[in-house]
PyMOL Python script that loads the backbone (N, CA, C, O; Angstrom):
from pymol import cmd

cmd.read_pdbstr("""\
ATOM      1  N   MET A   1      99.198 182.730 232.381  1.00  0.00           N
ATOM      2  CA  MET A   1      99.383 181.176 232.054  1.00  0.00           C
ATOM      3  C   MET A   1     100.209 180.880 233.084  1.00  0.00           C
ATOM      4  O   MET A   1     100.598 181.951 233.549  1.00  0.00           O
ATOM      5  N   LEU A   2     100.818 179.676 233.862  1.00  0.00           N
ATOM      6  CA  LEU A   2     100.816 178.935 235.332  1.00  0.00           C
ATOM      7  C   LEU A   2     102.931 178.602 234.831  1.00  0.00           C
ATOM      8  O   LEU A   2     103.408 178.460 233.705  1.00  0.00           O
ATOM      9  N   ALA A   3     103.501 178.593 235.904  1.00  0.00           N
ATOM     10  CA  ALA A   3     104.864 178.040 235.813  1.00  0.00           C
ATOM     11  C   ALA A   3     105.041 177.702 237.205  1.00  0.00           C
ATOM     12  O   ALA A   3     104.552 178.294 238.168  1.00  0.00           O
ATOM     13  N   LYS A   4     105.730 176.771 237.212  1.00  0.00           N
ATOM     14  CA  LYS A   4     105.527 175.819 238.230  1.00  0.00           C
ATOM     15  C   LYS A   4     107.456 176.078 238.828  1.00  0.00           C
ATOM     16  O   LYS A   4     108.525 176.056 238.218  1.00  0.00           O
ATOM     17  N   LEU A   5     107.139 176.266 240.041  1.00  0.00           N
ATOM     18  CA  LEU A   5     108.706 176.829 240.550  1.00  0.00           C
ATOM     19  C   LEU A   5     109.447 175.030 241.298  1.00  0.00           C
ATOM     20  O   LEU A   5     108.748 174.837 242.293  1.00  0.00           O
ATOM     21  N   THR A   6     110.157 174.196 241.213  1.00  0.00           N
ATOM     22  CA  THR A   6     110.504 173.172 241.412  1.00  0.00           C
ATOM     23  C   THR A   6     111.636 173.454 242.457  1.00  0.00           C
ATOM     24  O   THR A   6     112.344 174.448 242.616  1.00  0.00           O
ATOM     25  N   SER A   7     111.561 171.971 243.277  1.00  0.00           N
ATOM     26  CA  SER A   7     112.532 172.190 244.493  1.00  0.00           C
ATOM     27  C   SER A   7     113.480 172.457 244.126  1.00  0.00           C
ATOM     28  O   SER A   7     114.419 172.232 244.889  1.00  0.00           O
ATOM     29  N   LYS A   8     113.789 173.079 242.779  1.00  0.00           N
ATOM     30  CA  LYS A   8     115.427 173.508 242.872  1.00  0.00           C
ATOM     31  C   LYS A   8     115.762 174.868 242.784  1.00  0.00           C
ATOM     32  O   LYS A   8     116.807 175.518 242.802  1.00  0.00           O
ATOM     33  N   ASN A   9     114.272 175.159 242.659  1.00  0.00           N
ATOM     34  CA  ASN A   9     114.261 177.402 242.871  1.00  0.00           C
ATOM     35  C   ASN A   9     113.873 177.422 241.308  1.00  0.00           C
ATOM     36  O   ASN A   9     113.276 178.446 240.974  1.00  0.00           O
ATOM     37  N   GLN A  10     114.087 176.541 240.357  1.00  0.00           N
ATOM     38  CA  GLN A  10     114.279 177.202 239.213  1.00  0.00           C
ATOM     39  C   GLN A  10     112.576 177.228 238.373  1.00  0.00           C
ATOM     40  O   GLN A  10     111.712 176.537 238.913  1.00  0.00           O
ATOM     41  N   LEU A  11     112.315 177.762 237.517  1.00  0.00           N
ATOM     42  CA  LEU A  11     111.313 178.021 236.470  1.00  0.00           C
ATOM     43  C   LEU A  11     111.389 177.809 235.238  1.00  0.00           C
ATOM     44  O   LEU A  11     112.464 178.021 234.676  1.00  0.00           O
ATOM     45  N   THR A  12     109.943 177.201 234.296  1.00  0.00           N
ATOM     46  CA  THR A  12     110.430 177.337 232.806  1.00  0.00           C
ATOM     47  C   THR A  12     109.429 178.221 232.858  1.00  0.00           C
ATOM     48  O   THR A  12     108.410 178.282 233.545  1.00  0.00           O
ATOM     49  N   LEU A  13     109.982 179.044 231.839  1.00  0.00           N
ATOM     50  CA  LEU A  13     109.286 180.156 231.079  1.00  0.00           C
ATOM     51  C   LEU A  13     108.305 179.625 229.581  1.00  0.00           C
ATOM     52  O   LEU A  13     108.871 179.004 228.681  1.00  0.00           O
ATOM     53  N   PRO A  14     107.239 179.873 229.527  1.00  0.00           N
ATOM     54  CA  PRO A  14     106.299 179.609 228.410  1.00  0.00           C
ATOM     55  C   PRO A  14     107.276 180.069 227.795  1.00  0.00           C
ATOM     56  O   PRO A  14     108.156 180.793 228.260  1.00  0.00           O
ATOM     57  N   LYS A  15     107.114 179.447 226.110  1.00  0.00           N
ATOM     58  CA  LYS A  15     107.916 179.765 225.198  1.00  0.00           C
ATOM     59  C   LYS A  15     107.103 180.572 224.114  1.00  0.00           C
ATOM     60  O   LYS A  15     107.575 180.729 222.989  1.00  0.00           O
ATOM     61  N   SER A  16     105.697 181.154 224.521  1.00  0.00           N
ATOM     62  CA  SER A  16     104.682 182.469 224.108  1.00  0.00           C
ATOM     63  C   SER A  16     105.533 183.463 225.070  1.00  0.00           C
ATOM     64  O   SER A  16     106.086 184.303 224.360  1.00  0.00           O
ATOM     65  N   ILE A  17     105.832 183.657 226.488  1.00  0.00           N
ATOM     66  CA  ILE A  17     106.707 184.845 226.904  1.00  0.00           C
ATOM     67  C   ILE A  17     107.960 185.206 226.202  1.00  0.00           C
ATOM     68  O   ILE A  17     108.219 186.219 225.552  1.00  0.00           O
ATOM     69  N   THR A  18     109.050 183.636 226.603  1.00  0.00           N
ATOM     70  CA  THR A  18     109.392 184.342 225.832  1.00  0.00           C
ATOM     71  C   THR A  18     110.079 184.458 224.672  1.00  0.00           C
ATOM     72  O   THR A  18     111.303 184.587 224.664  1.00  0.00           O
ATOM     73  N   ALA A  19     109.224 184.415 223.406  1.00  0.00           N
ATOM     74  CA  ALA A  19     108.881 184.851 222.309  1.00  0.00           C
ATOM     75  C   ALA A  19     108.944 186.001 222.320  1.00  0.00           C
ATOM     76  O   ALA A  19     109.857 186.607 221.759  1.00  0.00           O
ATOM     77  N   ALA A  20     107.899 186.629 223.023  1.00  0.00           N
ATOM     78  CA  ALA A  20     107.320 188.219 222.861  1.00  0.00           C
ATOM     79  C   ALA A  20     108.115 189.128 223.322  1.00  0.00           C
ATOM     80  O   ALA A  20     107.940 190.344 223.244  1.00  0.00           O
ATOM     81  N   VAL A  21     109.428 188.305 224.046  1.00  0.00           N
ATOM     82  CA  VAL A  21     110.262 189.248 224.744  1.00  0.00           C
ATOM     83  C   VAL A  21     111.542 189.383 223.489  1.00  0.00           C
ATOM     84  O   VAL A  21     112.169 190.384 223.144  1.00  0.00           O
ATOM     85  N   GLY A  22     111.600 188.435 223.156  1.00  0.00           N
ATOM     86  CA  GLY A  22     112.764 188.375 221.928  1.00  0.00           C
ATOM     87  C   GLY A  22     113.614 187.207 223.171  1.00  0.00           C
ATOM     88  O   GLY A  22     113.217 186.809 224.266  1.00  0.00           O
ATOM     89  N   THR A  23     115.093 186.885 222.298  1.00  0.00           N
ATOM     90  CA  THR A  23     116.107 185.743 222.695  1.00  0.00           C
ATOM     91  C   THR A  23     116.811 186.831 224.053  1.00  0.00           C
ATOM     92  O   THR A  23     117.310 187.954 223.986  1.00  0.00           O
ATOM     93  N   ALA A  24     116.650 186.202 224.853  1.00  0.00           N
ATOM     94  CA  ALA A  24     117.289 186.696 225.987  1.00  0.00           C
ATOM     95  C   ALA A  24     118.217 185.642 226.823  1.00  0.00           C
ATOM     96  O   ALA A  24     117.462 184.803 227.313  1.00  0.00           O
ATOM     97  N   GLU A  25     119.511 185.391 227.148  1.00  0.00           N
ATOM     98  CA  GLU A  25     120.230 184.474 228.201  1.00  0.00           C
ATOM     99  C   GLU A  25     119.790 184.541 229.695  1.00  0.00           C
ATOM    100  O   GLU A  25     119.560 183.616 230.474  1.00  0.00           O
ATOM    101  N   TYR A  26     119.715 186.420 229.952  1.00  0.00           N
ATOM    102  CA  TYR A  26     119.878 186.281 231.246  1.00  0.00           C
ATOM    103  C   TYR A  26     119.218 187.538 231.603  1.00  0.00           C
ATOM    104  O   TYR A  26     119.674 188.573 231.118  1.00  0.00           O
ATOM    105  N   PHE A  27     117.986 187.601 232.555  1.00  0.00           N
ATOM    106  CA  PHE A  27     117.109 188.607 233.087  1.00  0.00           C
ATOM    107  C   PHE A  27     117.536 189.088 234.096  1.00  0.00           C
ATOM    108  O   PHE A  27     118.466 188.607 234.744  1.00  0.00           O
ATOM    109  N   ASP A  28     116.956 190.045 234.358  1.00  0.00           N
ATOM    110  CA  ASP A  28     117.693 191.141 235.740  1.00  0.00           C
ATOM    111  C   ASP A  28     115.758 190.510 236.967  1.00  0.00           C
ATOM    112  O   ASP A  28     114.532 190.394 236.969  1.00  0.00           O
ATOM    113  N   VAL A  29     116.465 190.426 237.378  1.00  0.00           N
ATOM    114  CA  VAL A  29     114.840 189.678 238.768  1.00  0.00           C
ATOM    115  C   VAL A  29     114.875 190.395 239.319  1.00  0.00           C
ATOM    116  O   VAL A  29     115.989 190.748 239.708  1.00  0.00           O
ATOM    117  N   GLU A  30     113.682 191.136 239.757  1.00  0.00           N
ATOM    118  CA  GLU A  30     113.918 192.142 241.139  1.00  0.00           C
ATOM    119  C   GLU A  30     112.228 191.628 241.830  1.00  0.00           C
ATOM    120  O   GLU A  30     111.468 190.946 241.143  1.00  0.00           O
ATOM    121  N   ALA A  31     111.929 192.002 242.981  1.00  0.00           N
ATOM    122  CA  ALA A  31     110.872 191.719 243.966  1.00  0.00           C
ATOM    123  C   ALA A  31     109.686 192.673 243.391  1.00  0.00           C
ATOM    124  O   ALA A  31     110.133 193.543 242.644  1.00  0.00           O
ATOM    125  N   SER A  32     108.902 192.692 243.490  1.00  0.00           N
ATOM    126  CA  SER A  32     108.280 194.679 243.777  1.00  0.00           C
ATOM    127  C   SER A  32     106.303 194.049 243.741  1.00  0.00           C
ATOM    128  O   SER A  32     105.507 193.442 243.025  1.00  0.00           O
ATOM    129  N   ASN A  33     106.391 194.638 244.858  1.00  0.00           N
ATOM    130  CA  ASN A  33     104.743 194.561 245.565  1.00  0.00           C
ATOM    131  C   ASN A  33     104.340 193.491 245.162  1.00  0.00           C
ATOM    132  O   ASN A  33     103.371 193.337 244.419  1.00  0.00           O
ATOM    133  N   GLY A  34     105.397 192.211 245.835  1.00  0.00           N
ATOM    134  CA  GLY A  34     104.942 190.912 246.034  1.00  0.00           C
ATOM    135  C   GLY A  34     104.607 190.044 244.196  1.00  0.00           C
ATOM    136  O   GLY A  34     103.920 189.133 243.734  1.00  0.00           O
ATOM    137  N   ARG A  35     105.615 191.080 243.712  1.00  0.00           N
ATOM    138  CA  ARG A  35     105.455 190.040 242.556  1.00  0.00           C
ATOM    139  C   ARG A  35     107.283 190.033 241.952  1.00  0.00           C
ATOM    140  O   ARG A  35     108.254 190.724 242.261  1.00  0.00           O
ATOM    141  N   ILE A  36     107.120 189.081 241.145  1.00  0.00           N
ATOM    142  CA  ILE A  36     108.917 188.804 240.712  1.00  0.00           C
ATOM    143  C   ILE A  36     108.688 189.958 239.326  1.00  0.00           C
ATOM    144  O   ILE A  36     107.649 190.352 238.798  1.00  0.00           O
ATOM    145  N   VAL A  37     109.555 190.147 239.152  1.00  0.00           N
ATOM    146  CA  VAL A  37     109.415 190.869 237.669  1.00  0.00           C
ATOM    147  C   VAL A  37     110.418 190.269 236.696  1.00  0.00           C
ATOM    148  O   VAL A  37     111.371 190.914 237.135  1.00  0.00           O
ATOM    149  N   LEU A  38     110.899 189.620 235.825  1.00  0.00           N
ATOM    150  CA  LEU A  38     111.514 189.298 235.013  1.00  0.00           C
ATOM    151  C   LEU A  38     111.733 190.470 233.980  1.00  0.00           C
ATOM    152  O   LEU A  38     110.801 190.855 233.274  1.00  0.00           O
ATOM    153  N   THR A  39     113.612 191.297 233.878  1.00  0.00           N
ATOM    154  CA  THR A  39     113.667 192.059 232.745  1.00  0.00           C
ATOM    155  C   THR A  39     114.460 191.263 231.889  1.00  0.00           C
ATOM    156  O   THR A  39     115.253 190.698 232.642  1.00  0.00           O
ATOM    157  N   PRO A  40     114.657 190.946 230.844  1.00  0.00           N
ATOM    158  CA  PRO A  40     115.881 190.482 229.929  1.00  0.00           C
ATOM    159  C   PRO A  40     116.609 191.348 229.537  1.00  0.00           C
ATOM    160  O   PRO A  40     116.150 192.356 229.000  1.00  0.00           O
ATOM    161  N   VAL A  41     118.087 191.131 229.739  1.00  0.00           N
ATOM    162  CA  VAL A  41     119.001 192.140 229.357  1.00  0.00           C
ATOM    163  C   VAL A  41     119.736 191.038 228.656  1.00  0.00           C
ATOM    164  O   VAL A  41     119.381 189.859 228.661  1.00  0.00           O
ATOM    165  N   ARG A  42     120.990 191.619 227.938  1.00  0.00           N
ATOM    166  CA  ARG A  42     121.735 191.272 227.062  1.00  0.00           C
ATOM    167  C   ARG A  42     123.219 191.465 227.557  1.00  0.00           C
ATOM    168  O   ARG A  42     123.689 192.603 227.597  1.00  0.00           O
ATOM    169  N   ILE A  43     123.739 190.700 227.822  1.00  0.00           N
ATOM    170  CA  ILE A  43     124.893 190.983 228.749  1.00  0.00           C
ATOM    171  C   ILE A  43     126.156 190.666 227.841  1.00  0.00           C
ATOM    172  O   ILE A  43     126.126 189.475 227.532  1.00  0.00           O
ATOM    173  N   GLN A  44     127.214 191.298 227.328  1.00  0.00           N
ATOM    174  CA  GLN A  44     127.968 191.097 226.905  1.00  0.00           C
ATOM    175  C   GLN A  44     129.540 190.866 227.328  1.00  0.00           C
ATOM    176  O   GLN A  44     130.157 191.749 227.923  1.00  0.00           O
ATOM    177  N   ARG A  45     130.139 189.608 226.974  1.00  0.00           N
ATOM    178  CA  ARG A  45     130.844 188.999 228.118  1.00  0.00           C
ATOM    179  C   ARG A  45     132.018 190.045 228.994  1.00  0.00           C
ATOM    180  O   ARG A  45     132.461 189.908 230.134  1.00  0.00           O
ATOM    181  N   GLY A  46     132.270 191.003 228.064  1.00  0.00           N
ATOM    182  CA  GLY A  46     133.053 192.168 228.625  1.00  0.00           C
ATOM    183  C   GLY A  46     132.144 192.434 230.077  1.00  0.00           C
ATOM    184  O   GLY A  46     132.702 192.121 231.129  1.00  0.00           O
ATOM    185  N   ASP A  47     131.365 192.756 230.110  1.00  0.00           N
ATOM    186  CA  ASP A  47     130.334 193.601 230.738  1.00  0.00           C
ATOM    187  C   ASP A  47     130.325 192.573 232.198  1.00  0.00           C
ATOM    188  O   ASP A  47     130.877 192.903 233.248  1.00  0.00           O
ATOM    189  N   ALA A  48     129.789 191.653 232.049  1.00  0.00           N
ATOM    190  CA  ALA A  48     130.203 190.455 233.109  1.00  0.00           C
ATOM    191  C   ALA A  48     131.168 190.480 233.536  1.00  0.00           C
ATOM    192  O   ALA A  48     131.062 190.556 234.760  1.00  0.00           O
ATOM    193  N   VAL A  49     132.377 190.455 233.150  1.00  0.00           N
ATOM    194  CA  VAL A  49     133.598 190.349 233.655  1.00  0.00           C
ATOM    195  C   VAL A  49     133.838 191.677 234.964  1.00  0.00           C
ATOM    196  O   VAL A  49     134.088 191.609 236.168  1.00  0.00           O
ATOM    197  N   ARG A  50     133.615 192.830 234.015  1.00  0.00           N
ATOM    198  CA  ARG A  50     133.611 193.777 234.369  1.00  0.00           C
ATOM    199  C   ARG A  50     132.737 194.103 235.892  1.00  0.00           C
ATOM    200  O   ARG A  50     133.078 194.770 236.868  1.00  0.00           O
ATOM    201  N   ALA A  51     131.567 193.374 235.627  1.00  0.00           N
ATOM    202  CA  ALA A  51     130.812 193.548 236.774  1.00  0.00           C
ATOM    203  C   ALA A  51     131.352 192.826 237.997  1.00  0.00           C
ATOM    204  O   ALA A  51     131.227 193.132 239.183  1.00  0.00           O
ATOM    205  N   LYS A  52     131.902 191.926 237.509  1.00  0.00           N
ATOM    206  CA  LYS A  52     131.875 190.659 238.637  1.00  0.00           C
ATOM    207  C   LYS A  52     133.667 191.869 239.450  1.00  0.00           C
ATOM    208  O   LYS A  52     133.814 192.275 240.603  1.00  0.00           O
ATOM    209  N   LEU A  53     134.395 192.006 238.521  1.00  0.00           N
ATOM    210  CA  LEU A  53     135.331 192.705 238.879  1.00  0.00           C
ATOM    211  C   LEU A  53     135.238 193.629 240.059  1.00  0.00           C
ATOM    212  O   LEU A  53     135.898 193.556 241.095  1.00  0.00           O
ATOM    213  N   ALA A  54     134.251 194.572 239.721  1.00  0.00           N
ATOM    214  CA  ALA A  54     133.173 195.570 240.533  1.00  0.00           C
ATOM    215  C   ALA A  54     132.628 195.193 241.774  1.00  0.00           C
ATOM    216  O   ALA A  54     132.348 195.895 242.746  1.00  0.00           O
ATOM    217  N   GLU A  55     132.524 194.041 241.606  1.00  0.00           N
ATOM    218  CA  GLU A  55     131.522 193.459 242.694  1.00  0.00           C
ATOM    219  C   GLU A  55     132.917 193.099 243.992  1.00  0.00           C
ATOM    220  O   GLU A  55     132.854 193.448 245.171  1.00  0.00           O
ATOM    221  N   LEU A  56     134.004 192.386 243.390  1.00  0.00           N
ATOM    222  CA  LEU A  56     135.179 192.127 244.425  1.00  0.00           C
ATOM    223  C   LEU A  56     135.723 193.265 244.390  1.00  0.00           C
ATOM    224  O   LEU A  56     136.767 193.115 245.025  1.00  0.00           O
ATOM    225  N   ASP A  57     135.639 194.734 243.901  1.00  0.00           N
ATOM    226  CA  ASP A  57     136.577 195.364 244.126  1.00  0.00           C
ATOM    227  C   ASP A  57     137.315 195.449 243.859  1.00  0.00           C
ATOM    228  O   ASP A  57     138.063 196.198 244.487  1.00  0.00           O
ATOM    229  N   LEU A  58     137.756 194.818 242.779  1.00  0.00           N
ATOM    230  CA  LEU A  58     139.499 195.045 242.230  1.00  0.00           C
ATOM    231  C   LEU A  58     139.677 195.991 241.305  1.00  0.00           C
ATOM    232  O   LEU A  58     138.771 196.264 240.518  1.00  0.00           O
ATOM    233  N   GLY A  59     140.721 196.536 241.284  1.00  0.00           N
ATOM    234  CA  GLY A  59     140.994 197.614 239.889  1.00  0.00           C
ATOM    235  C   GLY A  59     141.917 197.174 239.098  1.00  0.00           C
ATOM    236  O   GLY A  59     142.217 196.048 238.703  1.00  0.00           O
ATOM    237  N   GLU A  60     142.506 198.663 238.840  1.00  0.00           N
ATOM    238  CA  GLU A  60     143.442 197.684 237.885  1.00  0.00           C
ATOM    239  C   GLU A  60     144.486 197.494 237.944  1.00  0.00           C
ATOM    240  O   GLU A  60     145.209 196.997 237.081  1.00  0.00           O
ATOM    241  N   GLN A  61     144.780 197.898 239.094  1.00  0.00           N
ATOM    242  CA  GLN A  61     146.695 197.601 239.715  1.00  0.00           C
ATOM    243  C   GLN A  61     146.157 196.073 240.319  1.00  0.00           C
ATOM    244  O   GLN A  61     147.311 195.749 240.599  1.00  0.00           O
ATOM    245  N   ASP A  62     145.710 195.401 240.560  1.00  0.00           N
ATOM    246  CA  ASP A  62     145.171 194.039 241.117  1.00  0.00           C
ATOM    247  C   ASP A  62     145.192 193.410 239.938  1.00  0.00           C
ATOM    248  O   ASP A  62     145.801 192.341 239.957  1.00  0.00           O
ATOM    249  N   ILE A  63     144.666 193.769 238.795  1.00  0.00           N
ATOM    250  CA  ILE A  63     144.611 192.926 237.738  1.00  0.00           C
ATOM    251  C   ILE A  63     146.132 192.572 237.570  1.00  0.00           C
ATOM    252  O   ILE A  63     146.565 191.421 237.512  1.00  0.00           O
ATOM    253  N   ALA A  64     146.978 193.863 237.492  1.00  0.00           N
ATOM    254  CA  ALA A  64     148.111 193.873 236.566  1.00  0.00           C
ATOM    255  C   ALA A  64     149.354 192.893 237.830  1.00  0.00           C
ATOM    256  O   ALA A  64     150.378 192.295 237.496  1.00  0.00           O
ATOM    257  N   ASP A  65     148.795 193.036 239.226  1.00  0.00           N
ATOM    258  CA  ASP A  65     149.344 192.631 239.928  1.00  0.00           C
ATOM    259  C   ASP A  65     149.348 190.711 239.969  1.00  0.00           C
ATOM    260  O   ASP A  65     150.213 189.856 240.157  1.00  0.00           O
ATOM    261  N   ALA A  66     148.179 190.706 239.737  1.00  0.00           N
ATOM    262  CA  ALA A  66     147.989 189.243 239.494  1.00  0.00           C
ATOM    263  C   ALA A  66     148.344 188.584 238.250  1.00  0.00           C
ATOM    264  O   ALA A  66     148.495 187.362 238.254  1.00  0.00           O
ATOM    265  N   VAL A  67     148.558 189.541 236.739  1.00  0.00           N
ATOM    266  CA  VAL A  67     149.530 188.934 236.077  1.00  0.00           C
ATOM    267  C   VAL A  67     150.413 189.042 235.956  1.00  0.00           C
ATOM    268  O   VAL A  67     150.956 188.691 234.908  1.00  0.00           O
ATOM    269  N   ALA A  68     150.965 189.508 236.809  1.00  0.00           N
ATOM    270  CA  ALA A  68     152.779 189.805 237.114  1.00  0.00           C
ATOM    271  C   ALA A  68     152.826 188.719 237.865  1.00  0.00           C
ATOM    272  O   ALA A  68     153.703 188.011 237.370  1.00  0.00           O
ATOM    273  N   TRP A  69     152.325 188.148 238.871  1.00  0.00           N
ATOM    274  CA  TRP A  69     152.076 187.343 239.466  1.00  0.00           C
ATOM    275  C   TRP A  69     152.727 185.629 238.824  1.00  0.00           C
ATOM    276  O   TRP A  69     153.754 184.965 238.681  1.00  0.00           O
ATOM    277  N   ALA A  70     150.943 185.614 238.573  1.00  0.00           N
ATOM    278  CA  ALA A  70     150.923 184.439 237.176  1.00  0.00           C
ATOM    279  C   ALA A  70     152.062 184.146 236.409  1.00  0.00           C
ATOM    280  O   ALA A  70     152.394 182.997 236.117  1.00  0.00           O
ATOM    281  N   ARG A  71     152.716 185.241 236.051  1.00  0.00           N
ATOM    282  CA  ARG A  71     153.945 185.150 235.047  1.00  0.00           C
ATOM    283  C   ARG A  71     155.428 184.886 235.476  1.00  0.00           C
ATOM    284  O   ARG A  71     156.440 184.581 234.846  1.00  0.00           O
ATOM    285  N   GLN A  72     155.110 185.167 237.037  1.00  0.00           N
ATOM    286  CA  GLN A  72     156.629 184.426 237.823  1.00  0.00           C
ATOM    287  C   GLN A  72     156.558 182.630 237.869  1.00  0.00           C
ATOM    288  O   GLN A  72     155.621 181.833 237.906  1.00  0.00           O
ATOM    289  N   ALA A  73     158.377 182.456 237.840  1.00  0.00           N
ATOM    290  CA  ALA A  73     158.408 181.220 237.967  1.00  0.00           C
ATOM    291  C   ALA A  73     157.608 180.602 238.984  1.00  0.00           C
ATOM    292  O   ALA A  73     157.167 181.272 239.918  1.00  0.00           O
ATOM    293  N   PRO A  74     157.344 179.123 238.848  1.00  0.00           N
ATOM    294  CA  PRO A  74     156.470 178.616 239.728  1.00  0.00           C
ATOM    295  C   PRO A  74     157.389 178.673 241.353  1.00  0.00           C
ATOM    296  O   PRO A  74     156.741 178.553 242.393  1.00  0.00           O
ATOM    297  N   ALA A  75     158.607 178.827 241.388  1.00  0.00           N
ATOM    298  CA  ALA A  75     159.397 178.747 242.644  1.00  0.00           C
ATOM    299  C   ALA A  75     159.462 179.920 243.318  1.00  0.00           C
ATOM    300  O   ALA A  75     159.801 180.066 244.492  1.00  0.00           O
ATOM    301  N   ALA A  76     159.070 180.902 242.409  1.00  0.00           N
ATOM    302  CA  ALA A  76     159.156 182.544 242.947  1.00  0.00           C
ATOM    303  C   ALA A  76     157.391 182.553 243.521  1.00  0.00           C
ATOM    304  O   ALA A  76     157.153 183.558 244.191  1.00  0.00           O
ATOM    305  N   LYS A  77     156.587 181.919 243.406  1.00  0.00           N
ATOM    306  CA  LYS A  77     155.254 182.331 243.563  1.00  0.00           C
ATOM    307  C   LYS A  77     155.107 182.243 245.139  1.00  0.00           C
ATOM    308  O   LYS A  77     155.388 181.187 245.706  1.00  0.00           O
ATOM    309  N   THR A  78     154.746 183.150 245.719  1.00  0.00           N
ATOM    310  CA  THR A  78     154.690 183.053 247.283  1.00  0.00           C
ATOM    311  C   THR A  78     152.350 184.079 247.322  1.00  0.00           C
ATOM    312  O   THR A  78     151.855 184.937 246.592  1.00  0.00           O
ATOM    313  N   THR A  79     151.748 183.274 248.562  1.00  0.00           N
ATOM    314  CA  THR A  79     150.507 183.589 248.707  1.00  0.00           C
ATOM    315  C   THR A  79     150.960 185.521 248.865  1.00  0.00           C
ATOM    316  O   THR A  79     151.968 186.132 249.217  1.00  0.00           O
ATOM    317  N   ARG A  80     149.918 185.817 248.501  1.00  0.00           N
ATOM    318  CA  ARG A  80     149.743 187.696 248.152  1.00  0.00           C
ATOM    319  C   ARG A  80     148.886 187.796 249.297  1.00  0.00           C
ATOM    320  O   ARG A  80     147.819 187.228 249.527  1.00  0.00           O
ATOM    321  N   LYS A  81     149.638 188.735 250.070  1.00  0.00           N
ATOM    322  CA  LYS A  81     149.506 189.172 251.496  1.00  0.00           C
ATOM    323  C   LYS A  81     148.501 190.458 250.737  1.00  0.00           C
ATOM    324  O   LYS A  81     148.844 191.101 249.745  1.00  0.00           O
ATOM    325  N   LYS A  82     147.129 190.627 251.537  1.00  0.00           N
ATOM    326  CA  LYS A  82     146.610 192.107 251.617  1.00  0.00           C
ATOM    327  C   LYS A  82     146.718 192.893 252.106  1.00  0.00           C
ATOM    328  O   LYS A  82     146.068 193.896 251.812  1.00  0.00           O
TER     329      LYS A  82
END
""", "prot")
cmd.dss("prot")
cmd.show_as("cartoon", "prot")
cmd.util.cbc("prot")
cmd.orient("prot")
């Protein structure tokens, strides 16, 4: 089956292909030996948040500091220095 790559780098997967792998909103994408390999993944929303936090190298203390800062009165808020 053919799938066309648009000018915006988007592909529409044939319905028969997506039906064969089940419903998935996200796919892991990798290049292997000149091929594009899509693997359906089921991401829990919490997992997505944890992955983003890990990507940004944010830990529990960073989150606690951000929450404490957000709870301050507007006049007391200052830019956070790292």
